[in-house]
Structure formats: C-alpha cells, structure tokens
C-alpha positions, 0 to 999 in steps of 0.5 A: 616455360616461356623462353625468348623475347618477352611475349604476352598472349592475347586470346581473341574472344570478341567476335559476334558468332553469327554463324554459330547462332550467337553467344560466346564460341570460346565457351562452347565445350570439347571433351568436357572443357571449354574451347577457351580452357584448351587454348589457355592450357596450350598457349599459357606456358609459351607466354609471359602472361595472357590477356583476353580480348572481349567486348560487352560484359567481361564477367562471363570470363571471370572464372579464368582470372585473366585481364580483359581488354575491350576495343577502343575502336567502336562498332565491332571493328574486328580482330585488329581492334582487339589486337590494338587493345592488347598492345595498348594494355601492354604499353600501359602495364608491361612496358618491358614487353615488346611482343604480343601473340594473338590467337582465336579463343575458339582454336582448341588445338593451338600448337605448343611451339607457336610462339617459338616458331613465330619468333624464330621465323620473324627474326630469320626473315628480318620482318616485324610480323609473323603469322601461322599457316596450314593446309595451304591457308594463312591465318593472319589473326594467329600472329605475332605483333610488336608493340612498336607498331601500335600507333600505326595500327591505331591510325589504320583503324581510326583514320583509314578504316582498315579492317583486314588483318592481312592487308595491314600486316603486309604493309610492314612485312610478314612471314607465314610459318607453316604447320602440318594440317594432318592428322589435325589442323592445329588452327581448326576453329568452330564457326557453325554448330556442325563444327562442334561435333567435328572438334570432338572427332578431331580431339579423339584423334589427337588426344591429350598430349 
C-alpha cells in the first residue's frame, strides 16, 4: 500500500502515436493484457489514487474506471499539458494531496518502488522535483510534481509556449533517480510496431513479480 506523502498517480495516454501508426499505444497488448493494465497493476499500490490523462473520447478507457483528465491547453501541447491537467484536478478534487507522479501509460515495466524512491530523493536533495533515469538516460515524463507549482506551469505553457518537460523542471530544481537497465529497462516504452515484439521478449525475461 502507498506510504509517505499523499501522492496521486497520473497515467499519460494523450500522445498521438504517429510512429506506431496512430491509435492508443496504452491499449496495445503484452502477455494478453494491455500496456495500461500492466502500468495500473504496478503503479496503483504505490499511490493514493490514479488519474488518466487522455484527449478525445474518454469512453475508450471506461473499463478501467479511472477519472480522465483532458488538456486545458489546446493543440496537443504534450506531456506538460497532461501534467497540468492532473495537478488542476487534484487542486479541485483532492486539496489535501500535494504530490502527483506521472508515468507514460505505455511503460509496462514501471518499478514497484518508483514513488518511494522519487520522494526520498527529492527530500534528500532539497528540491521540489524528481524524475527517473536508466541506462544513461533521464526520463523527465516519469516524474514527481508538487501541486504548488501548477500556476507556474500554467504560465509556462500558456504564456511562454514552453513544451519541454526537462527544461521547465530544471528551472525549479530536479533530481534524477537511477534504476538499473538490465535485465530489463523498467522504463521501456513502445514507440513503433517492432517494439511490441520486444516488449513480449522482455516480459518473458522479467516474468510476473
């Protein structure tokens, strides 16, 4: 069960999936279940509730029973717009919760200690933000966000036209938390059709845990 500061999880499913040929990447399957189902199973116990960031028709995700938040910034402004939508939902519906953790909804191997390690690293470093890293790469979209920065984020998106997650996070102070990338990178995501076969191969290496 979730421990530590009250934290909600945000599953980012609002991308256009151009390299995958369109459609919803999180609804592609691995080991007989959707990527989204795997992410929910891994992230859910770490959080005090989950949200889904998705644009267009939310009914396609109805079976998962999660609140769906849509971008308030027009034009598919990217992950930052989804994060802002999640922070705004919290401000209106969960005023006692101060933290949001975001993950891509097509990352089926999300680590089960994600939230605890991000929270611990942020507190230890004395900065407001934390993001994941593996294999020599940072993953800014997989990060921890305080509700207190939502107005600053709104200004960055609406006034400055800022779209880069890492660049906005760097303004405020962010610590990267490293996970091993072997035998399976926990932040693997599917961007193109060939990645679906790779996901099946990696799942066979990792197996259910």
